C-alpha positions in Angstrom: 6.8 -21.9 51.2 8.0 -25.3 52.3 6.2 -28.6 51.7 4.1 -29.2 54.8 2.0 -32.1 53.7 4.4 -34.4 55.5 2.9 -33.4 58.9 1.1 -36.1 60.5 -2.2 -36.0 62.7 -1.6 -34.4 66.1 1.9 -33.2 64.7 2.8 -29.6 65.2 4.1 -26.6 63.1 7.0 -24.6 64.2 6.5 -20.9 64.4 8.5 -20.4 61.2 6.5 -23.0 59.4 3.2 -21.7 60.5 4.2 -18.0 59.4 5.0 -19.2 56.0 1.2 -19.9 55.4 -0.1 -16.5 56.1 2.8 -14.8 54.8 2.0 -16.2 51.4 -1.5 -14.8 51.6 -0.4 -11.4 53.1 2.0 -10.9 50.2 -0.9 -11.3 47.6 -3.0 -8.8 49.7 -0.2 -6.0 50.3 2.2 -6.6 47.4 0.1 -6.3 44.2 -0.5 -3.1 42.1 -3.9 -3.1 44.1 -2.0 -3.1 47.5 -4.3 -3.1 50.6 -3.6 -2.3 54.2 -4.1 -5.6 56.4 -7.4 -5.1 58.3 -9.2 -7.4 60.8 -12.3 -5.9 59.7 -12.1 -7.1 56.1 -12.3 -10.6 55.3 -12.3 -10.3 51.7 -8.8 -9.0 51.2 -7.4 -12.2 49.8 -10.1 -12.4 47.3 -9.3 -8.9 46.2 -5.7 -9.5 46.0 -6.3 -12.5 43.7 -8.7 -10.5 41.7 -5.9 -7.9 41.3 -3.5 -10.6 40.0 -6.1 -11.9 37.6 -6.6 -8.3 36.3 -3.0 -7.3 35.8 -0.7 -10.1 36.1 -0.6 -10.8 32.2 0.6 -7.2 31.5 4.1 -6.4 31.5 6.2 -3.3 30.7 7.8 -3.4 27.4 11.3 -2.3 26.6 14.3 -3.5 24.3 15.0 -2.9 20.7 12.8 -3.0 17.6 13.3 -6.7 17.0 14.3 -7.9 20.5 11.8 -7.1 22.9 11.8 -7.3 26.6 8.6 -7.8 28.8 9.0 -6.9 32.7 6.6 -7.7 35.3 4.8 -4.8 37.0 6.0 -3.7 40.5 4.6 -5.8 43.2 3.6 -8.8 40.7 5.3 -12.1 40.2 6.1 -13.5 37.0 5.6 -17.3 36.4 8.9 -19.3 37.3 9.0 -20.5 33.8 7.3 -20.6 30.3 4.3 -22.7 30.2 2.0 -23.6 27.2 -1.1 -21.2 27.2 0.8 -18.4 29.2 -0.5 -14.9 28.1 1.7 -11.9 27.8 0.6 -8.4 27.1 2.9 -5.4 26.5 3.3 -2.1 25.0 6.4 -2.4 22.7 8.7 0.5 23.1 9.8 0.2 19.4 7.9 -0.9 16.4 9.5 -4.1 14.9 11.2 -3.8 11.3 11.4 -7.7 10.6 11.0 -10.8 12.6 11.2 -10.3 16.5 12.0 -12.0 19.6 10.7 -11.5 23.3 12.3 -12.2 26.6 9.7 -12.2 29.5 11.1 -11.3 32.9 14.5 -12.9 32.0 12.8 -16.5 31.5 14.8 -16.7 28.0 14.5 -15.5 24.5 11.5 -16.7 22.6 10.4 -16.1 18.8 7.3 -14.1 18.3 5.3 -15.3 15.4 1.8 -14.6 13.9 -1.1 -16.9 14.9 -0.7 -18.8 11.7 2.9 -19.5 12.6 4.5 -17.2 10.0 7.3 -14.6 10.7 6.2 -11.2 11.7 6.1 -8.5 9.2 7.5 -5.0 9.7 5.2 -2.9 11.9 3.4 -6.0 13.4 4.4 -4.7 16.8 3.5 -0.9 17.0 4.2 1.6 19.7 0.5 2.7 19.4 -1.1 -0.6 20.5 -0.7 -3.4 23.1 0.7 -6.7 21.8 -1.1 -9.8 22.9 0.9 -12.9 23.0 0.3 -16.6 23.8 3.0 -19.1 24.3 2.3 -22.4 22.5 5.2 -24.4 24.1 7.7 -23.3 21.4 6.9 -19.6 20.5 4.8 -16.7 21.3 2.0 -16.2 18.9 0.7 -12.5 18.4 -3.0 -12.7 18.2 -3.6 -9.2 17.2 -1.1 -8.9 14.2 -3.9 -8.9 11.8 -4.8 -5.4 12.8 -1.5 -4.0 11.7 0.1 -6.3 9.4 0.1 -6.1 5.6 -2.8 -5.3 3.5 -1.9 -6.4 0.0 -2.0 -3.4 -2.4 -2.4 -0.9 0.7 -1.3 2.6 -0.4 -1.8 5.6 1.9 -0.5 8.9 1.2 -1.0 11.9 -1.1 1.1 12.8 -4.0 1.8 16.2 -5.4 4.2 18.2 -7.6 6.0 20.5 -5.2 8.2 22.3 -7.7 9.5 21.8 -11.0 11.9 19.1 -10.2 10.2 17.4 -7.2 7.2 15.0 -6.7 6.4 14.7 -2.9 4.7 11.8 -1.3 2.6 13.2 1.8 1.2 11.4 4.6 -2.4 10.5 4.0 -5.5 10.8 6.2 -4.1 8.7 9.1 -1.1 11.0 9.4 1.0 8.4 7.8 2.5 7.0 4.4 1.8 3.1 4.2 2.8 0.9 1.5 3.6 -2.9 1.3 6.6 -3.7 -0.6 7.1 -7.4 -1.5 5.0 -8.4 1.5 6.5 -6.0 3.9 4.6 -3.1 5.3 6.5 0.1 5.3 5.1 3.1 7.3 6.4 6.8 7.6 5.0 9.9 9.0 7.2 12.3 7.2 6.9 13.4 3.6 9.0 11.7 1.0 10.3 13.6 -1.9 11.3 12.2 -5.3 13.7 14.2 -7.6 16.5 13.5 -10.0 19.1 13.2 -7.1 17.0 9.8 -6.6 17.9 8.5 -10.1 19.0 4.8 -10.0 21.0 5.1 -13.1 22.2 7.6 -15.7 21.3 11.3 -15.8 18.2 13.5 -16.3 16.6 13.4 -19.7 14.0 15.7 -21.1 11.0 14.6 -23.0 11.2 11.1 -21.2 8.9 9.2 -19.0 10.3 8.4 -15.4 8.9 6.1 -12.7 8.6 6.7 -9.0 9.5 3.6 -6.9 9.5 2.9 -3.0 12.5 0.8 -2.1 12.4 -1.2 1.0 15.9 -0.2 2.5 16.2 -2.2 5.5 12.7 -1.4 6.6 12.8 2.2 5.6 11.2 3.7 2.7 13.7 5.1 0.1 12.6 7.2 -3.0 14.0 5.9 -6.4 13.5 7.6 -9.7 13.9 5.3 -12.7 13.7 5.5 -16.6 12.7 1.6 -16.3 9.0 1.1 -16.4 7.5 -1.6 -13.9 6.7 -5.1 -15.1 3.5 -5.0 -16.9 0.7 -7.6 -16.7 2.1 -9.8 -19.5 5.8 -9.1 -18.5 6.2 -12.5 -16.8 7.5 -10.6 -13.5 6.0 -9.2 -10.5 3.4 -6.7 -11.8 4.1 -3.2 -10.7 7.7 -3.8 -9.5 10.9 -2.7 -11.1 11.8 -5.2 -13.9 15.0 -6.3 -12.2 14.7 -5.4 -8.4 11.9 -7.2 -6.5 12.2 -4.8 -3.6 11.1 -1.8 -5.5 7.3 -1.2 -6.0 6.2 1.5 -8.6 3.7 4.1 -7.2 3.3 6.1 -10.4 4.8 7.7 -13.3 5.7 11.3 -14.5 6.8 13.2 -17.5 10.0 15.1 -17.9 9.2 17.7 -20.4 11.4 19.4 -22.9 12.5 22.0 -20.3 13.5 19.1 -17.9 10.7 19.9 -15.4 8.4 17.3 -14.0 4.9 17.8 -15.4 2.1 17.6 -12.9 -0.1 14.6 -12.7 -3.1 13.6 -10.8 -4.0 10.4 -9.3 -7.9 9.9 -8.9 -9.4 8.7 -5.6 -10.2 5.3 -7.0 -6.6 4.6 -7.6 -7.2 3.6 -11.2 -7.0 6.8 -13.4 -3.9 8.8 -13.7 -4.1 12.1 -15.8 -0.7 13.0 -17.2 -0.3 16.1 -19.3 2.4 16.2 -22.0 3.5 19.8 -23.2 4.6 18.1 -26.4 1.8 15.5 -26.9 -1.4 17.3 -25.9 -2.8 18.5 -29.1 -3.0 16.5 -32.4 -4.0 17.5 -35.7 -5.4 14.7 -37.5 -5.9 13.9 -41.2 -9.3 15.3 -42.7 -9.4 13.3 -46.0 -11.7 10.4 -46.4 -9.7 7.0 -46.3 -10.6 3.3 -46.9 -8.2 2.2 -44.2 -7.6 3.0 -40.7 -5.0 5.6 -39.8 -2.8 5.4 -36.7 -2.0 8.4 -34.6 1.0 7.8 -32.3 0.5 9.0 -28.7 3.3 9.8 -26.5 2.6 8.2 -23.1 4.5 5.9 -20.6 4.5 2.3 -21.4 2.5 1.3 -18.5 -0.6 3.0 -20.0 -3.5 0.7 -20.7 -5.9 3.2 -22.4 -5.9 6.9 -23.4 -8.5 9.5 -22.4 -9.1 12.1 -25.1 -11.5 14.4 -27.0 -11.7 15.1 -30.6 -13.7 17.3 -32.8 -14.2 18.3 -36.6 -16.7 19.4 -38.9 -18.1 17.1 -41.3 -19.1 17.9 -44.9 -22.5 17.9 -46.4 -22.1 14.3 -47.4 -23.2 11.3 -45.5 -20.3 9.7 -43.5 -18.9 9.2 -40.2 -15.8 9.5 -38.0 -14.6 6.5 -36.1 -12.1 5.8 -33.5 -10.6 2.4 -32.1 -7.7 0.7 -30.5 -4.3 0.9 -31.9 -3.9 -1.6 -34.9 -7.7 -1.5 -35.5 -8.9 -3.8 -38.4 -11.8 -3.5 -40.9 -12.5 -1.6 -44.1 -13.9 2.0 -44.1 -16.2 2.4 -47.2 -16.9 5.7 -48.6 -20.0 7.2 -47.3 -20.5 4.5 -44.6 -22.8 5.5 -41.9 -23.1 2.2 -39.9 -20.3 1.6 -37.5 -21.5 -2.1 -36.9 -20.1 -3.1 -40.3 -16.6 -1.9 -39.4 -14.5 -4.0 -37.1 -12.9 -2.5 -33.9 -15.0 0.7 -33.8 -15.2 2.1 -30.3 -16.2 5.6 -30.7 -18.1 7.3 -33.7 -19.9 10.5 -34.9 -22.3 10.1 -37.8 -23.5 12.9 -40.3 -26.4 11.1 -42.3 -29.1 12.6 -44.3 -27.7 16.0 -43.8 -27.6 18.7 -46.4 -25.3 21.1 -44.6 -22.2 20.7 -42.6 -22.3 19.7 -38.8 -19.8 19.7 -36.0 -19.1 16.7 -34.0 -17.1 15.9 -30.8 -16.3 12.7 -29.4 -15.1 12.1 -25.7 -14.0 8.9 -24.5 -11.3 6.3 -23.7 -9.5 3.9 -26.1 -7.5 0.9 -25.2 -3.9 0.6 -25.9 -3.0 -2.7 -27.4 0.8 -2.2 -27.6 2.2 -0.2 -24.9 5.6 0.1 -26.4 4.2 1.8 -29.5 0.9 3.3 -28.3 -1.4 4.7 -31.1 -5.0 5.7 -31.5 -6.6 4.4 -34.8 -9.1 6.6 -36.5 -10.7 7.2 -40.0 -13.4 8.9 -41.9 -15.7 7.5 -44.4 -16.2 11.2 -45.8 -13.9 14.1 -45.8 -14.0 16.4 -42.5 -12.3 19.8 -41.8 -10.3 20.9 -39.0 -9.9 17.5 -37.5 -8.2 17.8 -34.0 -7.6 15.6 -30.9 -6.6 16.6 -27.5 -4.9 14.0 -25.0 -6.3 14.3 -21.4 -4.4 11.6 -20.0 -4.4 7.9 -19.5 -5.5 5.0 -17.4 -2.5 3.5 -15.8 -2.1 -0.2 -15.1 -0.1 0.8 -11.9 -1.9 3.8 -10.7 -1.5 3.6 -7.0 -4.2 3.9 -4.3 -3.4 7.3 -3.0 
């Protein structure tokens, strides 16, 4: 509509000039998604048209590619003539983003989309299962609902199972997806992901060897990697839980390849902290039975990421006073013959006592012992009196990097 403010008192409007005024109002009434048929009996049609604009004018149809989005006005509605500070745009993306993204609103020009804190989007911040809410700040569009979908540090969604002798499969979890953050990028997947020796990063398959399962961020896509290299431990000086030389690969667990070159089944507990791993060649241990005045170390064959060992042990004591003790690898303290007080011996963590007895008794100890040196793991044990048939069974271990599956 042209500028009619220059008309003076007693001036006149031409028919064209006058028609422009009702035409503007008529367009609002007729041309919105809430289109009305003009009626002389309804004097609220303009208000209804304005209400329709208020209700839907900020919603646009989404299209474009994963990281270059397009928002197009709905039929019958008009987009603003240019970008303005405070402008609100809502659209349903046609593709989830895999990295930083841009948007072009109704051909007004390409603008960067950022999180409300001004940082670049993470993969999956724009999803096809939810509307994106954007506000223009004069320079960029800020995504106000990114927190609902962006990275949750340590997030692990999925279900790990041993599907055959050579394959460990990561299946979607309760939400029907696999979700994991890799170096600050949230990756999602709806299909299962298999790990086998075809995914080895280097070398060939070896028996009696611990292998580690990694998720690699391959251009925004989960890629399975099987590696003989354990992830960086807490005291390793690198990023904990990641491959020691590749920061884009996060470890989701470990598995043992037994003497028959088959993956041995392992179990991740629901709390994400315990991983039980059976070892065909490291399950049952026969321990020394003679009394000793110093600790013995029994080597346990477990992956280097183990922080403790879960085990049970049993034996039969003699008729003499004495006790059986267990401690961390490298335990210190002197075992005296006939001692029955664990408090006087350093590093005792589990013990069984036979005191004041005149006949033999059996004992059993079930518990967890921390591993001090994960490169040479062992359980320290000793007896202050002789025992018979001294056996220990390794049930599994507590792993530093047990994933939250």
